[in-house]
C-alpha positions in Angstrom: -23.2 -15.6 5.7 -25.8 -14.1 3.5 -24.6 -10.6 2.5 -21.3 -9.0 1.5 -21.4 -7.0 4.8 -21.4 -10.3 6.7 -18.5 -11.6 4.6 -16.4 -8.5 5.3 -17.3 -8.7 9.0 -16.2 -12.3 9.0 -12.8 -11.3 7.5 -12.4 -8.6 10.1 -13.3 -11.0 12.9 -10.2 -13.1 12.3 -7.1 -12.6 14.5 -5.2 -9.5 13.7 -1.8 -11.1 14.1 -0.2 -14.4 14.9 3.2 -16.1 15.2 5.2 -15.2 12.1 8.3 -17.3 12.1 7.2 -19.1 8.9 4.5 -19.3 6.2 3.2 -22.7 7.5 -0.1 -21.3 8.5 -0.7 -19.8 5.1 0.4 -22.9 3.3 -1.9 -25.0 5.4 -4.9 -22.8 4.5 -4.0 -22.8 0.8 -3.5 -26.6 0.8 -7.1 -27.0 2.1 -8.3 -24.8 -0.8 -6.6 -26.8 -3.5 -3.5 -24.6 -3.8 -5.0 -21.8 -5.9 -1.7 -19.9 -5.7 -0.2 -22.6 -8.0 -2.6 -22.0 -10.8 -2.7 -18.2 -11.0 -1.0 -16.4 -13.9 2.5 -14.8 -13.6 2.6 -11.8 -11.2 4.5 -8.6 -10.5 5.1 -8.8 -6.7 5.5 -5.4 -5.1 6.8 -4.4 -1.7 8.2 -1.1 -0.2 7.9 1.2 2.7 6.2 3.8 0.6 4.9 3.9 -3.0 3.9 0.3 -3.4 0.2 1.1 -3.8 0.8 3.7 -6.4 3.3 1.5 -8.3 0.9 -1.4 -8.2 -2.0 0.6 -9.5 0.0 2.1 -12.3 1.5 -1.3 -13.3 -1.9 -2.9 -13.3 -3.3 -0.1 -15.5 -0.5 -0.3 -18.0 -0.9 -4.1 -18.3 -4.6 -3.7 -18.8 -4.0 -1.0 -21.5 -1.6 -3.4 -23.2 -4.3 -6.0 -23.5 -3.6 -8.2 -20.4 -6.6 -9.4 -18.4 -5.1 -8.2 -15.1 -5.9 -8.9 -11.5 -4.8 -6.4 -8.8 -4.4 -6.9 -5.0 -3.8 -3.8 -2.9 -4.2 -2.6 0.7 -5.7 -0.8 2.5 -8.8 0.4 0.8 -9.9 4.0 0.7 -13.7 4.0 0.1 -14.8 0.4 -0.4 -13.4 -2.8 1.0 -13.8 -4.4 -2.5 -11.0 -2.1 -3.9 -8.5 -4.5 -2.5 -9.3 -7.1 -5.1 -9.8 -5.9 -8.7 -9.8 -7.1 -12.3 -9.1 -4.6 -15.1 -9.8 -1.6 -12.7 -13.1 -3.1 -11.6 -13.6 -4.1 -8.0 -14.6 -7.7 -7.2 -18.4 -7.9 -7.2 -20.3 -8.2 -4.0 -21.5 -11.6 -5.1 -18.1 -12.9 -5.9 -16.6 -11.6 -2.6 -19.5 -13.2 -0.7 -19.2 -16.6 -2.4 -15.4 -16.8 -2.3 -15.3 -15.8 1.4 -17.8 -18.5 2.1 -15.7 -21.0 0.4 -12.7 -20.0 2.4 -14.7 -19.9 5.6 -15.9 -23.5 5.0 -12.4 -24.9 5.0 -11.4 -22.8 8.0 -14.0 -24.5 10.2 -11.8 -27.6 10.4 -8.5 -25.9 9.9 -9.0 -23.6 12.9 -9.7 -26.6 15.0 -6.5 -28.3 13.8 -4.3 -25.3 14.2 -5.8 -23.8 17.4 -4.8 -21.6 19.0 -2.6 -20.3 16.2 -5.2 -19.9 13.5 -5.1 -18.0 10.2 -5.2 -14.3 10.6 -7.3 -11.6 8.9 -4.7 -10.8 6.2 -4.0 -14.4 5.6 -7.7 -15.1 5.1 -8.0 -12.1 2.7 -5.0 -13.3 0.8 -6.5 -16.7 0.5 -9.7 -15.2 -0.8 -7.8 -13.2 -3.4 -5.8 -16.2 -4.6 -9.0 -18.4 -4.8 -10.9 -15.7 -6.7 -8.1 -15.0 -9.2 -7.5 -18.7 -9.8 -11.1 -19.0 -11.0 -10.8 -16.2 -13.6 -9.2 -16.4 -17.0 -6.4 -13.9 -16.2 -3.2 -13.1 -18.0 -1.3 -11.3 -15.3 -1.4 -10.3 -11.7 -0.1 -7.3 -9.7 0.2 -8.3 -6.1 1.0 -5.8 -3.3 2.7 -7.1 -0.2 1.0 -6.4 3.1 4.0 -5.9 5.4 7.6 -6.7 4.7 8.0 -9.5 2.2 9.8 -12.6 3.4 7.1 -13.7 5.7 4.2 -11.8 4.1 1.1 -13.9 3.3 1.4 -13.1 -0.4 5.0 -14.6 -0.6 3.8 -18.0 -1.7 3.5 -17.6 -5.4 5.6 -20.0 -7.5 4.8 -18.0 -10.6 5.9 -14.6 -9.5 7.8 -13.1 -12.5 9.1 -9.7 -11.3 9.9 -8.5 -7.8 9.6 -4.8 -7.1 11.0 -2.9 -4.1 9.8 0.7 -4.2 11.5 2.1 -1.2 13.1 1.1 2.1 12.5 3.2 5.2 12.0 2.8 9.0 8.5 1.5 9.5 7.0 -1.6 11.2 10.4 -2.0 13.1 8.8 -4.3 15.7 8.1 -6.8 12.9 10.8 -6.1 10.3 13.9 -5.0 12.3 15.4 -1.8 13.6 17.8 -0.9 10.8 17.5 -0.1 7.1 19.6 -3.2 6.4 17.2 -5.4 8.5 14.2 -4.1 6.7 15.8 -4.4 3.3 16.5 -8.1 4.0 12.8 -8.6 4.8 11.7 -6.9 1.7 14.2 -8.8 -0.4 12.5 -11.9 0.7 10.1 -11.7 -2.2 13.1 -12.3 -4.6 13.1 -15.9 -5.9 15.4 -17.7 -8.3 16.6 -15.5 -11.1 13.6 -13.1 -11.4 14.4 -9.5 -12.3 14.2 -7.0 -9.4 13.0 -3.5 -10.0 13.9 -0.9 -7.3 12.7 2.6 -6.7 14.4 5.3 -4.7 16.4 3.3 -2.1 19.6 4.2 -0.2 23.0 2.7 -0.9 22.7 0.6 2.2 19.4 -0.9 1.2 20.5 -1.4 -2.4 23.6 -3.4 -1.3 21.3 -5.7 0.6 18.9 -6.1 -2.3 21.7 -6.7 -4.8 23.0 -9.6 -2.6 19.7 -11.4 -3.2 19.2 -10.5 -6.9 20.8 -11.6 -10.1 19.5 -8.5 -12.0 18.6 -5.1 -10.5 16.7 -2.6 -12.7 16.1 1.1 -12.0 13.5 3.0 -14.0 14.3 6.0 -16.2 13.1 9.2 -14.5 11.1 11.5 -16.7 10.7 9.1 -19.6 6.9 9.3 -19.2 4.6 11.9 -17.6 3.7 10.8 -14.0 0.7 8.5 -13.8 -0.5 10.3 -10.6 -0.1 13.8 -9.3 2.6 14.8 -6.9 6.3 15.2 -7.5 7.1 12.0 -5.6 5.2 10.1 -8.3 8.0 10.7 -10.8 10.0 7.9 -9.2 6.9 5.7 -8.7 6.0 6.1 -12.4 9.5 5.1 -13.5 9.4 2.1 -11.2 6.0 1.0 -12.6 7.2 1.3 -16.2 10.3 -0.7 -15.4 8.2 -3.3 -13.7 5.9 -3.9 -16.6 8.8 -3.9 -19.1 10.5 -6.5 -17.0 7.3 -8.5 -17.0 6.9 -8.3 -20.8 9.5 -6.3 -22.8 7.1 -6.2 -25.8 4.7 -3.8 -24.2 4.6 -0.8 -26.5 5.2 2.8 -25.3 1.7 3.7 -26.5 0.2 1.3 -24.0 2.4 2.6 -21.2 1.3 6.2 -22.0 -2.3 5.3 -22.2 -2.2 3.3 -18.9 -0.5 6.1 -17.0 -2.9 8.7 -18.4 -5.9 6.8 -17.2 -4.6 5.8 -13.8 -6.6 7.0 -10.8 -5.7 6.4 -7.2 -7.6 8.1 -4.4 -5.8 9.9 -1.4 -2.6 10.5 -3.3 -2.1 14.2 -3.6 -5.8 14.4 -4.2 -7.7 17.7 -4.2 -11.1 17.5 -2.6 -11.5 21.2 -3.2 -9.3 23.9 -4.7 -7.7 24.6 -1.3 -8.2 21.2 0.4 -6.0 18.1 -0.2 -5.7 14.6 1.2 -2.6 12.4 1.0 -1.8 9.1 2.7 1.7 10.1 4.0 1.6 7.6 6.9 5.3 7.7 8.0 8.3 10.0 8.1 9.5 9.0 4.6 6.1 9.6 3.1 5.6 12.9 4.9 9.0 14.1 3.7 8.1 13.2 0.1 4.8 15.0 0.5 6.5 18.1 1.9 8.9 18.2 -1.0 6.1 17.8 -3.5 4.1 20.6 -1.9 7.0 23.0 -2.0 7.4 22.3 -5.8 3.7 22.4 -6.7 2.8 25.3 -4.4 5.9 27.5 -4.3 4.0 30.4 -2.5 1.3 30.7 0.1 0.6 29.2 3.5 0.2 25.4 3.8 -1.4 23.8 6.8 -0.9 20.1 7.5 -3.6 18.4 9.6 -2.1 15.0 10.6 -4.0 12.0 12.0 -1.4 9.4 12.6 -1.1 6.1 14.4 1.1 5.8 17.4 3.4 3.1 15.8 4.4 5.4 13.0 7.4 7.8 12.9 5.8 10.9 11.2 7.3 13.2 13.8 10.8 12.5 12.5 10.0 14.9 9.6 8.5 17.7 11.7 11.8 19.6 12.4 12.5 19.9 8.6 9.0 20.9 7.7 8.7 23.6 10.4 11.8 25.3 9.3 9.6 26.7 6.5 7.6 29.6 8.0 4.7 29.1 5.6 4.1 25.5 6.9 2.1 24.9 10.0 1.0 21.6 11.6 -2.1 20.6 13.6 -2.3 17.1 15.2 -5.7 15.5 15.6 -6.6 12.3 17.4 -7.4 9.2 15.4 -8.2 5.7 16.3 -7.2 3.2 13.7 -8.7 -0.2 12.9 -8.7 -2.8 15.6 -8.4 -0.1 18.2 -4.9 1.0 17.2 -4.0 4.1 19.1 -3.3 7.6 17.8 -0.1 9.4 18.0 0.2 11.0 21.5 -0.7 14.5 20.4 -0.3 16.2 23.8 3.3 14.8 24.3 4.2 15.6 20.7 2.9 19.2 21.0 5.3 19.7 24.0 8.2 18.7 21.8 7.4 20.5 18.6 5.8 23.9 17.8 2.6 22.4 16.5 -1.1 22.9 17.3 -3.7 20.4 18.3 -7.4 20.1 17.7 -10.2 17.9 19.1 -10.9 16.6 15.6 -10.1 17.1 12.0 -13.3 19.0 11.3 -12.4 21.6 13.9 -8.9 21.8 12.5 -10.2 22.6 9.0 -12.5 25.3 10.3 -9.5 26.9 12.2 -7.2 26.8 9.2 -6.6 30.1 7.4 -4.0 28.7 5.0 -4.0 28.9 1.2 -3.9 25.1 1.1 -4.9 22.7 3.9 -3.7 19.2 3.6 -5.0 16.3 5.6 -2.5 13.5 5.9 -1.2 10.6 8.0 -2.8 7.2 8.1 -4.6 6.1 5.0 -7.4 5.0 7.3 -7.6 8.6 8.5 -7.7 10.2 5.1 -10.2 7.6 3.9 -12.6 8.8 6.6 -12.1 12.3 5.5 -12.6 11.4 1.9 -15.7 9.5 2.8 -17.2 12.6 4.5 -16.6 14.8 1.5 -18.0 12.2 -0.9 -21.4 12.3 0.8 
């Protein structure tokens, strides 16, 4: 491969999923790479149904403000693939992404043959690239966001993880994680190792009981101690969780660094205004959409609000529709959206027969038809990233 575009295309060309009964495939890849996961610095490891990207970004920013040379791994990206791997708020350079991807691809040539047909997946390869890159830098700390779940997630191989964070537990990815809150909580609690402190966000009593059965110490952040690091009422809990996480990582971090880190945090597609009357937010499931709805009620107590939703079929956003539509000033339009790897959109025709919602052929048309005081495009982060990309041109 000769360009960063070819490197990204190579990553995307990997299988999207594979057998997930263990982390053997991930360990096999890391072994061939010299086990970079064993030489990276201590990490804050973050999972959760919602909020993990916000908590990860705020945590990383606080650590950087406190003087830590900090690596950050998040997903998905909003505008640039390189957002997924950052150091001190700077994306991995095109040159570093290209060279590191080539190094990983070189060992995969033989490993794919040895493991065929169950070869390392796209996310496993990206995780290996991240570990390899971070191991080559002189870093002080890492903030690593889980892809899906926790127990069997590709990132769950770090012997030097110092703090586990579980931001929330809701029904999402049930086919992979289980059909109940308790099942999903057990999967997320899989990132808890030894006697590491565990920071939790807003979780139900059922989920908390499961988490506490795995943890020797559970920490809950103090709401309102600091101004939220990102806009939106739902970021109050995320801010408290991030602060608790960095304090668990290093109790000597001063409040001044926390304040500075929060004040300078930026994270696209979270309660983000593109215009005075046009917002995007990546509320990709029912729990996230409920949080967005509550934040909108508080931040915009009057006026009509129109939600334009582009969601994937395997999400449960419709579970929040009945509550939202009890408010006469809220309306919903569903638009088709094809996700990455050909993932299908929510069946908007069937949904429109069940709920009093509108449909549109695309989000551009839906915006033109909106006469609300505030129009909010939400749903899949892949969807809102496309919207944001159009408005950035």
